[in-house]
N, C-alpha and C positions, 0 to 999 in steps of 0.2 A: 334801317339796319344796314350797316356797311359791308360791304365786301373787298376783300385782299385783290388788286392787279399786279401785273408786273406791263411795265410801258416798254418798250423795247427803244433803245436813241443808238444808231450804231451796234456796236459789239457791247451797247452798255445794258445793263436792264435794272428799271429803277421800280422801286417796290412804290406802290400807291392803294390810297381809299378811296374806295366811291360810295357815293351815296343816294342812291336812284330817287328822282324826287318825279311828281306827274308830267311836267312839260320838259320843251326842247329845252331849255336853258338850261346852260351847265355854267360853273366857275370853276377855275381853276387857283388855287388858295398855294401859295409859296410860303418855305419857312424863314427864319433867319441862319443869319450866318452858321454852316455848319462847324466852324471853325473854333468857336465860343460855344457850343451846344447846341444848337438851333437843327431841327428837325419837326416833321410835320405832326407829329403829336404836342409841339406846343401850344399853350393857354392860349394866349391873342389868337394863334391859327384857326384852333378848336373853335373860338367866340364868333371870329369870320365866318366859317364853315356853317357851325348854328345858325347864324343870320340870314344866309343866304337860306340853307335849306326851309326856315319860315320860311322863307317870301316864295317857294316852291321852286327853289332851283336844286339841279343835280348838284354835288359837290363833288371835287375830287382835291386830295390833297396827296403830295407824295413826297419822297426822299430824293433831294437832289444826286449826283452821282458821288460815290466815296460816304455818303453818310449813311448810317445803321445798318440796314441789309441791299442799299443798292451800289453795284458793283464800281467799278473805277474807282477814280482819284479825284478829290477838287482842283478844279481848275481854275479858278480864280477869276471866276464868272466869265470866262469866256465858253467850255464846254458848259457849263448851266445853262445859257440863254437856248441852246438846243439843248435839254432837255424840257425847256418849258415849249419851244415847237413839237419837240417829240410827244408831248400829252393832249396840246392844242390837234396834231392830225389825230389822236388817239380817239377825240372825243367826236370829230369829226368822221371818222370810219362807224361810227356809231352811230351815225344819224342828229350828233346833238348840232341846231342848224346856227344858233345864238349863245355867242361864246363869253365869259367875264373875265378876267386877269383880276383876280386881287392878292398884295402882298402884305408883308410885317417885314420892315427892318432892311435886312438884306435881299429879301425877295420882292419888295419893294424894287429898290433897285433892279435887280433884275430883269423885272417884267418892263421897269421904264426901258433898261436898253433894247428892249425887244419891240416894245412898241414905238420907239422911236423910230425903229429902223424899218419899221412899214410892215404890218399885220391887220387881216381879218379879224377886229374882234368888236364885241356892242359897248363894253363901257371896261373901265381901266381904275380901280381903289385902289390907292396906296395908305399904308395903315406906316406911319413913323419913317418916310423915307431917312436913311442916315446921313443926310447932308451933311451933319458937324464930322463924320467919323469918315465918309468914304466921297472922292469927288464925281459930283453929278455932271462938271463941265463940259464933258465931251458929249451929254445928251444937250443937241440943239434944239430940237424940239418935241411938244409931250401932245399927239393928238389923242383923243378920245380918256382924257383922266376927267374923270366927272367928280369923283370923290377922293378928297388928301383930309388925313385926319392925323394931329400929334397931341402929344400932352405938353401943356404949359411949362412942365419941370423939366422936359426930355432935354437932355443934351446929346445924344447922341443924334436928334432929330428938333434940333433948335429952330420956334414957330419963327424966325425973323430971317433964318437963312433959306427955310423952306419958301417964305413969301416974296422973298429974292426970287428964286428960281424960277417961283409961279410967274412973278413981273418979267422974267427974262425969257419964258418960254411962251407970252402972250396969250396965257390962257384964261378962262373963268370960271373955276372948279367951285365945286361948294368944300370952303375950307375949314375944316373944323377942330379948335384947339379944347382941349380938356383940362379942365381947371385942376390944381394940384395932381397932376398926373404925371409919372414917369415913363421912361423907355418901357417897363416892363411892364404898366397899365395895373402895378400893385393897388389892388382896391378900386379898381376903374373898367374890369371888364363888363361890367351891368351898362356902365356910361355908352363904351363903346358901340357895344349889340343893341343897344336904343341906336343909336347916333344910323348905324347902318340898317336896320331895321327901316327906320324912318326913311332913311335915304330910300330906299328898293322898293 
């Protein structure tokens, strides 16, 4: 059963959805680009949340500032990083000791920025980081990235460009490329969920 929550980030109120589980492990799932229709009810975001929940995690989805019923305005990826930190603080105040980050597309880039600047998390999962659409060059290091997934036909998150960043960051995550899959995971949500549950 999911419950509606409000996360305060300064004077901004973020709408979120929490699904409580047994353990003190929790994951924050970040959604795709709000200017292109992305929000926390995106089907890929829901699939990521379902996979984590089945593996015992409490899941927290939320809408970035200016998205749906979250107040404020889109902040070009700057304030959105504060939104993620506010969600982490919210979970910590509720005594969740082990916090994971997972993000899809724009959400993966926002998480990557937060992680690269240093934060206490257990693990970091990136689904289709949009390296073909947005620059990742300013992200110099990428600790805590355990799993990266993309589609073989994903032009927004091209597999070869992602590999170049993995090499540049000098990390060795589990890197999965889903055959015949585009950026929207049309017909491939089941494969994505299997990869996530196997990994977790």
